[in-house]
LODO-296132 format. One record per residue (C-alpha): x negated, y negated, z negated; residue in three letters. Coordinates in nm, 3 decimals. Layout:
<kolbas>
{{X Y Z} 'ALA'}
...
</kolbas>
This chain:
<kolbas>
{{-9.515 -10.860 -14.322} 'MET'}
{{-9.205 -10.706 -14.476} 'ARG'}
{{-9.115 -10.771 -14.840} 'VAL'}
{{-8.789 -10.603 -14.937} 'GLY'}
{{-8.550 -10.701 -14.658} 'GLN'}
{{-8.738 -11.023 -14.580} 'GLN'}
{{-8.977 -11.055 -14.286} 'PHE'}
{{-9.260 -11.309 -14.298} 'VAL'}
{{-9.484 -11.390 -14.003} 'GLU'}
{{-9.819 -11.541 -14.097} 'LEU'}
{{-10.054 -11.728 -13.867} 'HIS'}
{{-10.412 -11.848 -13.886} 'GLU'}
{{-10.456 -12.091 -14.175} 'GLY'}
{{-10.136 -11.989 -14.357} 'ASP'}
{{-10.113 -11.911 -14.726} 'MET'}
{{-9.861 -11.676 -14.887} 'LEU'}
{{-9.747 -11.685 -15.249} 'LEU'}
{{-9.571 -11.382 -15.400} 'VAL'}
{{-9.440 -11.464 -15.748} 'SER'}
{{-9.304 -11.120 -15.844} 'HIS'}
{{-9.442 -10.767 -15.817} 'ASP'}
{{-9.282 -10.663 -15.487} 'LEU'}
{{-9.350 -10.368 -15.252} 'PRO'}
{{-9.508 -10.503 -14.934} 'VAL'}
{{-9.557 -10.344 -14.590} 'ALA'}
{{-9.771 -10.535 -14.344} 'SER'}
{{-9.911 -10.504 -13.995} 'LYS'}
{{-10.197 -10.692 -13.827} 'ILE'}
{{-10.084 -10.788 -13.477} 'THR'}
{{-10.382 -10.989 -13.352} 'GLN'}
{{-10.747 -10.903 -13.414} 'ALA'}
{{-11.059 -10.825 -13.214} 'SER'}
{{-11.433 -10.784 -13.263} 'SER'}
{{-11.474 -11.145 -13.145} 'GLU'}
{{-11.193 -11.277 -13.369} 'ARG'}
{{-11.161 -11.032 -13.659} 'PRO'}
{{-10.874 -11.050 -13.903} 'TYR'}
{{-10.985 -11.199 -14.235} 'GLN'}
{{-10.779 -11.273 -14.544} 'ALA'}
{{-10.841 -11.360 -14.907} 'LEU'}
{{-10.623 -11.202 -15.176} 'ILE'}
{{-10.621 -11.394 -15.503} 'PHE'}
{{-10.456 -11.243 -15.811} 'SER'}
{{-10.295 -11.497 -16.041} 'LEU'}
{{-10.354 -11.499 -16.417} 'ASP'}
{{-10.018 -11.536 -16.592} 'LEU'}
{{-10.181 -11.645 -16.919} 'SER'}
{{-10.342 -11.942 -16.739} 'ILE'}
{{-10.014 -12.025 -16.564} 'LEU'}
{{-9.818 -12.016 -16.891} 'ARG'}
{{-10.060 -12.255 -17.063} 'ARG'}
{{-10.045 -12.490 -16.765} 'LEU'}
{{-9.666 -12.475 -16.754} 'TYR'}
{{-9.653 -12.584 -17.118} 'GLU'}
{{-9.879 -12.880 -17.034} 'GLN'}
{{-9.715 -13.010 -16.718} 'VAL'}
{{-9.361 -12.995 -16.860} 'GLY'}
{{-9.112 -13.196 -16.654} 'GLU'}
{{-9.353 -13.223 -16.360} 'ALA'}
{{-9.295 -12.852 -16.296} 'ALA'}
{{-8.915 -12.855 -16.305} 'THR'}
{{-8.864 -12.913 -15.931} 'ASN'}
{{-8.746 -12.573 -15.807} 'ARG'}
{{-8.682 -12.641 -15.441} 'ASP'}
{{-8.723 -12.340 -15.215} 'ARG'}
{{-8.732 -12.104 -15.511} 'ALA'}
{{-8.804 -11.775 -15.336} 'THR'}
{{-9.035 -11.499 -15.456} 'SER'}
{{-9.214 -11.490 -15.119} 'VAL'}
{{-9.311 -11.827 -14.972} 'SER'}
{{-9.558 -11.933 -14.706} 'SER'}
{{-9.696 -12.252 -14.553} 'ARG'}
{{-10.012 -12.394 -14.402} 'LYS'}
{{-10.291 -12.381 -14.661} 'ALA'}
{{-10.312 -12.713 -14.843} 'ASP'}
{{-10.661 -12.868 -14.878} 'PRO'}
{{-10.568 -12.947 -15.239} 'ALA'}
{{-10.574 -12.570 -15.297} 'TRP'}
{{-10.840 -12.457 -15.048} 'THR'}
{{-11.101 -12.707 -15.174} 'ALA'}
{{-11.121 -12.564 -15.529} 'PRO'}
{{-11.100 -12.213 -15.386} 'MET'}
{{-11.409 -12.279 -15.172} 'VAL'}
{{-11.591 -12.418 -15.476} 'ARG'}
{{-11.490 -12.111 -15.674} 'TYR'}
{{-11.627 -11.873 -15.409} 'LEU'}
{{-11.953 -12.069 -15.389} 'GLU'}
{{-12.010 -11.999 -15.759} 'LEU'}
{{-12.115 -11.645 -15.662} 'MET'}
{{-12.447 -11.797 -15.557} 'LYS'}
{{-12.504 -11.968 -15.893} 'ALA'}
{{-12.447 -11.752 -16.205} 'PRO'}
{{-12.505 -12.040 -16.449} 'MET'}
{{-12.258 -12.264 -16.265} 'ASP'}
{{-12.011 -11.977 -16.258} 'ALA'}
{{-12.028 -11.939 -16.635} 'GLU'}
{{-11.979 -12.311 -16.703} 'VAL'}
{{-11.764 -12.431 -16.413} 'LEU'}
{{-11.577 -12.112 -16.324} 'GLY'}
{{-11.301 -12.138 -16.588} 'PRO'}
{{-11.232 -12.503 -16.499} 'MET'}
{{-11.209 -12.439 -16.125} 'ILE'}
{{-10.993 -12.132 -16.188} 'LEU'}
{{-10.756 -12.347 -16.391} 'LYS'}
{{-10.741 -12.604 -16.110} 'GLU'}
{{-10.652 -12.334 -15.855} 'ILE'}
{{-10.362 -12.216 -16.071} 'HIS'}
{{-10.252 -12.574 -16.136} 'TYR'}
{{-10.237 -12.656 -15.765} 'ARG'}
{{-10.030 -12.346 -15.691} 'LEU'}
{{-9.795 -12.409 -15.981} 'LEU'}
{{-9.704 -12.756 -15.856} 'LEU'}
{{-9.717 -12.675 -15.485} 'SER'}
{{-9.407 -12.682 -15.260} 'PRO'}
{{-9.410 -12.300 -15.250} 'ILE'}
{{-9.439 -12.260 -15.627} 'GLY'}
{{-9.066 -12.283 -15.705} 'GLY'}
{{-9.006 -11.921 -15.802} 'MET'}
{{-9.338 -11.914 -15.986} 'LEU'}
{{-9.213 -12.200 -16.201} 'ARG'}
{{-8.881 -12.020 -16.251} 'ASN'}
{{-9.069 -11.710 -16.363} 'LEU'}
{{-9.254 -11.909 -16.631} 'LEU'}
{{-8.939 -12.076 -16.761} 'SER'}
{{-8.833 -11.914 -17.088} 'VAL'}
{{-8.529 -11.684 -17.049} 'ASP'}
{{-8.474 -11.780 -16.684} 'SER'}
{{-8.308 -11.539 -16.443} 'HIS'}
{{-8.643 -11.493 -16.268} 'ALA'}
{{-8.819 -11.396 -16.590} 'SER'}
{{-8.539 -11.153 -16.681} 'ARG'}
{{-8.553 -10.990 -16.340} 'VAL'}
{{-8.932 -10.961 -16.380} 'ALA'}
{{-8.872 -10.743 -16.688} 'LYS'}
{{-8.649 -10.507 -16.490} 'SER'}
{{-8.905 -10.495 -16.206} 'ILE'}
{{-9.173 -10.389 -16.451} 'GLN'}
{{-8.944 -10.113 -16.579} 'TRP'}
{{-8.866 -9.984 -16.227} 'ILE'}
{{-9.235 -9.977 -16.134} 'ARG'}
{{-9.324 -9.778 -16.444} 'SER'}
{{-9.046 -9.521 -16.380} 'LYS'}
{{-8.994 -9.530 -16.002} 'PHE'}
{{-9.008 -9.149 -15.978} 'ARG'}
{{-8.708 -9.114 -16.211} 'GLU'}
{{-8.337 -9.158 -16.125} 'PRO'}
{{-8.238 -9.524 -16.143} 'LEU'}
{{-7.966 -9.629 -16.388} 'VAL'}
{{-7.855 -9.980 -16.295} 'VAL'}
{{-7.663 -10.030 -16.620} 'ASP'}
{{-7.984 -9.970 -16.814} 'GLU'}
{{-8.170 -10.221 -16.596} 'LEU'}
{{-7.897 -10.480 -16.654} 'ALA'}
{{-7.934 -10.430 -17.029} 'GLN'}
{{-8.311 -10.477 -17.004} 'ILE'}
{{-8.249 -10.804 -16.818} 'ALA'}
{{-7.980 -10.909 -17.064} 'GLY'}
{{-7.715 -10.948 -16.793} 'MET'}
{{-7.388 -10.794 -16.684} 'SER'}
{{-7.415 -10.549 -16.393} 'GLN'}
{{-7.263 -10.792 -16.144} 'SER'}
{{-7.485 -11.079 -16.258} 'SER'}
{{-7.792 -10.855 -16.254} 'PHE'}
{{-7.726 -10.742 -15.896} 'HIS'}
{{-7.682 -11.102 -15.784} 'GLU'}
{{-7.997 -11.236 -15.946} 'HIS'}
{{-8.211 -10.932 -15.865} 'PHE'}
{{-8.133 -10.975 -15.496} 'LYS'}
{{-8.185 -11.351 -15.520} 'SER'}
{{-8.537 -11.298 -15.658} 'VAL'}
{{-8.652 -10.990 -15.465} 'THR'}
{{-8.445 -11.011 -15.147} 'GLY'}
{{-8.322 -10.655 -15.197} 'THR'}
{{-8.120 -10.430 -15.431} 'THR'}
{{-8.264 -10.236 -15.726} 'PRO'}
{{-8.210 -9.904 -15.545} 'LEU'}
{{-8.380 -10.027 -15.228} 'GLN'}
{{-8.664 -10.171 -15.434} 'TYR'}
{{-8.721 -9.830 -15.592} 'GLN'}
{{-8.703 -9.662 -15.251} 'LYS'}
{{-8.963 -9.902 -15.109} 'ASP'}
{{-9.196 -9.824 -15.400} 'LEU'}
{{-9.153 -9.453 -15.338} 'ARG'}
{{-9.221 -9.489 -14.966} 'MET'}
{{-9.541 -9.689 -15.013} 'ILE'}
{{-9.671 -9.443 -15.273} 'GLU'}
{{-9.578 -9.150 -15.048} 'ALA'}
{{-9.768 -9.300 -14.756} 'ARG'}
{{-10.074 -9.340 -14.978} 'THR'}
{{-10.050 -8.974 -15.077} 'LEU'}
{{-10.010 -8.860 -14.717} 'LEU'}
{{-10.309 -9.063 -14.604} 'GLU'}
{{-10.516 -8.897 -14.875} 'ARG'}
{{-10.423 -8.560 -14.726} 'GLY'}
{{-10.186 -8.394 -14.975} 'VAL'}
{{-10.095 -8.026 -14.917} 'PRO'}
{{-9.761 -8.095 -14.745} 'SER'}
{{-9.488 -8.348 -14.667} 'VAL'}
{{-9.263 -8.184 -14.925} 'SER'}
{{-9.536 -8.223 -15.187} 'PHE'}
{{-9.550 -8.599 -15.123} 'ALA'}
{{-9.171 -8.627 -15.144} 'GLY'}
{{-9.151 -8.440 -15.472} 'PHE'}
{{-9.439 -8.645 -15.615} 'GLU'}
{{-9.251 -8.972 -15.565} 'VAL'}
{{-8.921 -8.845 -15.705} 'GLY'}
{{-8.730 -8.696 -15.410} 'TYR'}
{{-8.543 -8.370 -15.456} 'GLU'}
{{-8.459 -8.324 -15.087} 'SER'}
{{-8.747 -8.300 -14.834} 'PRO'}
{{-8.499 -8.375 -14.554} 'THR'}
{{-8.382 -8.697 -14.717} 'GLN'}
{{-8.741 -8.794 -14.787} 'PHE'}
{{-8.842 -8.748 -14.423} 'SER'}
{{-8.537 -8.944 -14.307} 'ARG'}
{{-8.606 -9.239 -14.539} 'ASP'}
{{-8.978 -9.235 -14.457} 'TYR'}
{{-8.919 -9.244 -14.082} 'SER'}
{{-8.668 -9.526 -14.123} 'ARG'}
{{-8.914 -9.727 -14.332} 'LYS'}
{{-9.229 -9.684 -14.124} 'PHE'}
{{-9.096 -9.591 -13.780} 'GLY'}
{{-9.300 -9.272 -13.789} 'CYS'}
{{-9.249 -8.932 -13.948} 'SER'}
{{-9.440 -8.833 -14.264} 'PRO'}
{{-9.554 -8.522 -14.078} 'LYS'}
{{-9.741 -8.740 -13.828} 'HIS'}
{{-9.914 -8.942 -14.101} 'HIS'}
{{-10.020 -8.621 -14.272} 'LEU'}
{{-10.152 -8.484 -13.942} 'ALA'}
{{-10.343 -8.807 -13.887} 'ARG'}
{{-10.506 -8.774 -14.229} 'ALA'}
{{-10.607 -8.415 -14.151} 'SER'}
{{-10.740 -8.519 -13.809} 'TRP'}
{{-10.951 -8.796 -13.969} 'ALA'}
{{-11.123 -8.532 -14.183} 'LYS'}
{{-11.168 -8.292 -13.892} 'ASN'}
{{-11.129 -8.481 -13.559} 'PRO'}
{{-11.064 -8.196 -13.317} 'THR'}
{{-10.796 -8.182 -13.049} 'GLY'}
{{-10.560 -8.460 -12.946} 'LEU'}
{{-10.371 -8.673 -13.196} 'LEU'}
{{-10.064 -8.821 -13.033} 'LEU'}
{{-9.989 -9.186 -13.118} 'PRO'}
{{-9.686 -9.291 -13.315} 'CYS'}
{{-9.515 -9.629 -13.326} 'CYS'}
{{-9.641 -9.819 -13.633} 'GLN'}
{{-9.371 -10.082 -13.655} 'ARG'}
{{-9.222 -10.253 -13.955} 'LEU'}
{{-8.870 -10.116 -13.926} 'SER'}
{{-8.582 -10.359 -13.969} 'ARG'}
{{-8.345 -10.077 -14.051} 'ALA'}
{{-8.179 -10.101 -14.389} 'LYS'}
</kolbas>
């Protein structure tokens, strides 16, 4: 899995916590019909986390390993309530009564877990992590538009130099690269849906130069946008031979 410029390798039984809204590219390297790949994605509720943070107070001030992407072996303290929560699907009445309590426990365990450092930073009033989160939200809402770093720094309430430092500390990348990653992921989605052309996808995500778009796309995914578009067309009408293309997570910057 690639998040910004950070690479994370996950194994069976691992859990991954992503505290900020980051563009992610991932690849499954081991799976078969006998041992299929299975994963559970659980979206956190910030309103629950904020209420818990107010309650736990000093117990949540340990910010060791404060990174926005953290992984470790799944802790039974977290998996046990998660299993109970999933089992509620079989009992609607239990779900109505017990669901909110178990959901709160799941969030509580994550908040105080060894990988919850950046999550705790995010919830801290006026912290660097919470300020960067505001700028991330702005970039995501306007990723097709030219990026003005000075404006982002103002949104975060920081100087430009301080903003660059803390943005990279939280996300592992620069604001410009963050925007580019968003554009690439959206472009790939468009291509896989079968848009009219590669140029169309590039223009849709904010590129003015089709050549630059193709260059950045190939660097990001290790495969040309033309190939991904051809693959989408082939999936709709599987005739002829579709040549393979390397689907690696590129380490190129």
